[in-house]
DRENTORKE-636736 format. One record per residue (C-alpha): x, y, z. Coordinates in Angstrom, 3 decimals. Each point is the difference from the previous one (the first is absolute). Layout:
<r><east>X</east><north>Y</north><up>Z</up></r>
...
END
This chain:
<r><east>7.901</east><north>-54.530</north><up>-11.007</up></r>
<r><east>-0.133</east><north>-1.780</north><up>-3.430</up></r>
<r><east>3.270</east><north>-1.598</north><up>0.951</up></r>
<r><east>-1.578</east><north>-1.318</north><up>3.152</up></r>
<r><east>-2.921</east><north>-1.522</north><up>-2.045</up></r>
<r><east>2.365</east><north>-1.571</north><up>-2.440</up></r>
<r><east>2.264</east><north>-1.407</north><up>2.829</up></r>
<r><east>-3.164</east><north>-1.357</north><up>1.749</up></r>
<r><east>-1.129</east><north>-1.718</north><up>-3.250</up></r>
<r><east>3.251</east><north>-1.440</north><up>-0.392</up></r>
<r><east>0.109</east><north>-1.297</north><up>3.457</up></r>
<r><east>-3.308</east><north>-1.437</north><up>-0.095</up></r>
<r><east>0.759</east><north>-1.709</north><up>-3.480</up></r>
<r><east>3.046</east><north>-1.456</north><up>1.184</up></r>
<r><east>-1.916</east><north>-1.162</north><up>3.137</up></r>
<r><east>-2.717</east><north>-1.594</north><up>-1.961</up></r>
<r><east>2.556</east><north>-1.745</north><up>-2.447</up></r>
<r><east>2.158</east><north>-1.177</north><up>2.957</up></r>
<r><east>-3.208</east><north>-1.343</north><up>1.734</up></r>
<r><east>-0.922</east><north>-2.061</north><up>-3.290</up></r>
<r><east>3.534</east><north>-1.243</north><up>-0.417</up></r>
<r><east>0.333</east><north>-1.165</north><up>3.651</up></r>
<r><east>-3.374</east><north>-1.592</north><up>-0.238</up></r>
<r><east>0.924</east><north>-2.102</north><up>-3.051</up></r>
<r><east>3.345</east><north>-0.791</north><up>1.257</up></r>
<r><east>-1.518</east><north>-1.287</north><up>3.397</up></r>
<r><east>-2.790</east><north>-1.997</north><up>-1.848</up></r>
<r><east>2.542</east><north>-1.642</north><up>-2.272</up></r>
<r><east>2.400</east><north>-0.967</north><up>2.668</up></r>
<r><east>-2.459</east><north>-1.154</north><up>2.678</up></r>
<r><east>-0.857</east><north>-3.601</north><up>0.207</up></r>
<r><east>-3.770</east><north>-0.025</north><up>-0.231</up></r>
<r><east>-2.581</east><north>-1.730</north><up>-1.863</up></r>
<r><east>-1.640</east><north>1.405</north><up>-3.077</up></r>
<r><east>-3.156</east><north>0.695</north><up>1.656</up></r>
<r><east>1.646</east><north>1.984</north><up>2.883</up></r>
<r><east>2.333</east><north>1.686</north><up>-2.485</up></r>
<r><east>-3.175</east><north>1.193</north><up>-2.005</up></r>
<r><east>-1.578</east><north>1.061</north><up>3.095</up></r>
<r><east>3.143</east><north>2.131</north><up>0.963</up></r>
<r><east>0.123</east><north>1.380</north><up>-3.351</up></r>
<r><east>-3.768</east><north>1.080</north><up>0.155</up></r>
<r><east>0.581</east><north>1.556</north><up>3.519</up></r>
<r><east>3.033</east><north>1.789</north><up>-1.106</up></r>
<r><east>-1.732</east><north>1.328</north><up>-3.037</up></r>
<r><east>-2.863</east><north>1.353</north><up>1.993</up></r>
<r><east>2.737</east><north>1.486</north><up>2.489</up></r>
<r><east>1.765</east><north>1.747</north><up>-2.972</up></r>
<r><east>-2.985</east><north>1.224</north><up>-1.640</up></r>
<r><east>-1.196</east><north>1.709</north><up>3.502</up></r>
<r><east>3.537</east><north>1.509</north><up>0.116</up></r>
<r><east>-0.323</east><north>1.296</north><up>-3.446</up></r>
<r><east>-3.457</east><north>1.622</north><up>0.737</up></r>
<r><east>1.276</east><north>1.516</north><up>3.088</up></r>
<r><east>2.944</east><north>1.576</north><up>-2.029</up></r>
<r><east>-2.244</east><north>1.156</north><up>-2.603</up></r>
<r><east>-2.307</east><north>1.627</north><up>2.641</up></r>
<r><east>3.101</east><north>1.427</north><up>1.772</up></r>
<r><east>1.227</east><north>1.516</north><up>-3.215</up></r>
<r><east>-3.527</east><north>1.671</north><up>-0.846</up></r>
<r><east>-0.038</east><north>1.412</north><up>3.511</up></r>
<r><east>3.337</east><north>1.331</north><up>-0.365</up></r>
<r><east>-0.878</east><north>1.494</north><up>-3.541</up></r>
<r><east>-3.197</east><north>1.576</north><up>1.338</up></r>
<r><east>2.006</east><north>1.651</north><up>2.878</up></r>
<r><east>2.587</east><north>1.396</north><up>-2.452</up></r>
<r><east>-2.708</east><north>1.318</north><up>-2.192</up></r>
<r><east>-1.786</east><north>1.653</north><up>2.938</up></r>
<r><east>3.333</east><north>1.443</north><up>1.174</up></r>
<r><east>0.761</east><north>1.280</north><up>-3.495</up></r>
<r><east>-3.482</east><north>1.720</north><up>-0.364</up></r>
<r><east>0.295</east><north>1.540</north><up>3.448</up></r>
<r><east>3.388</east><north>1.337</north><up>-1.027</up></r>
<r><east>-1.367</east><north>1.398</north><up>-3.086</up></r>
<r><east>-2.846</east><north>1.797</north><up>1.434</up></r>
<r><east>2.138</east><north>1.582</north><up>2.668</up></r>
<r><east>2.608</east><north>1.099</north><up>-2.705</up></r>
<r><east>-2.850</east><north>1.479</north><up>-2.022</up></r>
<r><east>-1.307</east><north>1.876</north><up>2.867</up></r>
<r><east>3.463</east><north>1.375</north><up>0.808</up></r>
<r><east>0.372</east><north>1.215</north><up>-3.424</up></r>
<r><east>-3.508</east><north>1.529</north><up>-0.179</up></r>
<r><east>0.862</east><north>1.834</north><up>3.422</up></r>
<r><east>3.217</east><north>1.228</north><up>-1.513</up></r>
<r><east>-1.558</east><north>1.128</north><up>-3.252</up></r>
<r><east>-2.412</east><north>2.138</north><up>2.000</up></r>
<r><east>2.833</east><north>1.418</north><up>1.998</up></r>
<r><east>1.740</east><north>1.093</north><up>-3.034</up></r>
<r><east>-3.270</east><north>1.317</north><up>-1.682</up></r>
<r><east>-0.613</east><north>2.254</north><up>3.199</up></r>
<r><east>3.696</east><north>1.067</north><up>-0.214</up></r>
<r><east>-0.461</east><north>1.074</north><up>-3.564</up></r>
<r><east>-3.149</east><north>1.885</north><up>0.545</up></r>
<r><east>1.640</east><north>1.951</north><up>2.873</up></r>
<r><east>3.178</east><north>0.716</north><up>-2.048</up></r>
<r><east>-2.324</east><north>1.113</north><up>-2.951</up></r>
<r><east>-2.057</east><north>2.480</north><up>2.150</up></r>
<r><east>3.220</east><north>1.476</north><up>1.470</up></r>
<r><east>1.281</east><north>0.517</north><up>-3.657</up></r>
<r><east>-3.301</east><north>1.544</north><up>-1.080</up></r>
<r><east>0.056</east><north>2.393</north><up>3.148</up></r>
<r><east>3.855</east><north>1.010</north><up>-0.966</up></r>
<r><east>-0.944</east><north>0.456</north><up>-3.627</up></r>
<r><east>-3.136</east><north>2.264</north><up>0.736</up></r>
<r><east>2.298</east><north>1.850</north><up>2.662</up></r>
<r><east>2.828</east><north>0.645</north><up>-2.625</up></r>
<r><east>-2.630</east><north>0.812</north><up>-2.832</up></r>
<r><east>-1.584</east><north>2.644</north><up>2.255</up></r>
<r><east>3.322</east><north>1.288</north><up>1.143</up></r>
<r><east>0.977</east><north>0.428</north><up>-3.662</up></r>
<r><east>-3.096</east><north>1.602</north><up>-0.905</up></r>
<r><east>0.389</east><north>2.532</north><up>2.917</up></r>
<r><east>3.636</east><north>0.699</north><up>-1.023</up></r>
<r><east>-1.167</east><north>0.486</north><up>-3.790</up></r>
<r><east>-2.763</east><north>2.505</north><up>1.316</up></r>
<r><east>2.535</east><north>1.982</north><up>2.021</up></r>
<r><east>2.535</east><north>0.121</north><up>-2.818</up></r>
<r><east>-2.693</east><north>1.413</north><up>-2.360</up></r>
<r><east>-0.574</east><north>2.930</north><up>2.414</up></r>
END
């Protein structure tokens, strides 16, 4: 996802710089009066400012979306790990109980054999 943001940022930078270069070239090569040229420069400046603001807003929205997606993924992964830990804990409890029963049974069997051997 980071590569997409970098590519988008590079594209938008290129678009903005290309627009500025094109506007300057058009102004310098167009046969207009100084007043007309100033008006065109002001209009183009405002247009470029608006495009820059749109680009910034778009980048902010993309960043918020990426942050939301990352937070959701982290929450889901945390829940999955907690569920797995509970499952492993339960398995451990069951195995421990089984082993305790086997040890108790073996101890009783050994004691019984010892008592019979003493007779």
